[in-house]
C-alpha positions as CSV (number, residue, x, y, z in Angstrom):
1,F,125.0,73.2,194.4
2,K,124.0,72.1,198.4
3,K,124.8,76.6,199.1
4,I,123.1,77.8,196.2
5,K,119.6,75.4,197.8
6,V,120.2,76.9,201.1
7,A,120.4,80.7,199.1
8,Y,117.4,79.9,197.6
9,S,115.5,78.9,200.8
10,V,116.4,82.0,202.5
11,R,115.2,84.3,199.9
12,S,112.2,82.1,199.8
13,K,111.4,83.1,202.8
14,V,112.6,86.4,203.2
15,V,110.4,87.4,200.0
16,H,107.3,85.4,201.3
17,G,107.8,86.7,205.1
18,D,108.8,83.9,206.8
19,K,110.7,83.7,209.8
20,L,114.6,82.8,209.7
21,S,115.9,81.0,212.0
22,K,119.0,81.7,214.1
23,K,121.1,79.3,212.4
24,V,120.3,80.9,208.8
25,G,120.8,84.0,210.3
26,D,124.2,83.4,211.9
27,Q,125.2,82.2,208.7
28,A,124.0,85.0,206.6
29,S,127.4,86.9,206.0
30,D,128.9,83.8,204.8
31,L,126.2,82.9,202.8
32,V,126.4,86.2,200.7
33,R,130.2,85.8,200.3
34,T,129.3,82.6,198.6
35,C,127.0,83.8,196.5
36,D,129.0,86.6,195.6
37,D,131.9,84.6,194.9
38,L,129.8,81.8,192.8
39,L,128.2,85.2,190.7
40,R,131.5,86.6,189.9
41,K,133.0,83.4,189.3
42,S,130.1,82.3,186.8
43,L,130.3,85.7,185.2
44,I,133.6,85.5,184.4
45,K,133.8,82.4,182.9
46,I,130.7,83.1,180.6
47,L,132.7,86.4,179.2
48,T,136.0,84.7,178.8
49,T,135.2,81.5,177.4
50,N,133.9,82.3,173.6
51,G,131.4,79.6,173.3
52,L,129.9,80.4,176.4
53,R,130.0,84.3,175.5
54,Q,128.0,83.5,172.4
55,I,125.3,81.3,173.9
56,F,124.6,84.2,176.8
57,S,124.8,86.8,173.8
58,R,121.6,85.2,172.0
59,P,118.3,86.7,172.5
60,S,116.5,85.8,175.7
61,H,114.0,83.2,174.1
62,E,116.8,81.4,172.5
63,L,118.7,81.3,175.8
64,E,115.8,79.9,177.6
65,E,115.2,77.2,175.5
66,F,119.0,76.5,174.9
67,L,119.2,76.0,178.5
68,T,115.9,74.4,179.2
69,C,116.9,71.7,176.4
70,M,120.5,71.4,178.6
71,V,118.7,70.9,181.6
72,L,116.1,68.8,181.0
73,D,116.9,67.1,177.7
74,N,120.2,66.3,178.8
75,H,121.9,67.5,175.7
76,N,123.6,70.4,174.2
77,P,121.4,72.1,171.2
78,A,124.3,74.3,169.9
79,L,126.1,70.7,169.4
80,S,123.7,69.4,167.5
C-alpha cells in the first residue's frame, strides 16, 4: 500500500507539473519495478482465478459498482 501511495504521489506530481525531489528521482527505477511487479501479479491473479476473472469480465459499470461496494460498503455483492 505504501509503495502504491508513493507511486500515485509521483504520478500526480508529474501530471501536474510539480518538481520531483532528488530522493524520489533516485528511487524512480525501484518504484517502476515495484509497480510493474504488482501489476503483473494482480493480472495473473485475476486471469487465473475463476471468480476474479468473472468479476473483471463484467461490463465496466457493473465492475465499478462491485468494486465501490467492496471498498466502501465492506461487503462482497457477488456473495449477497
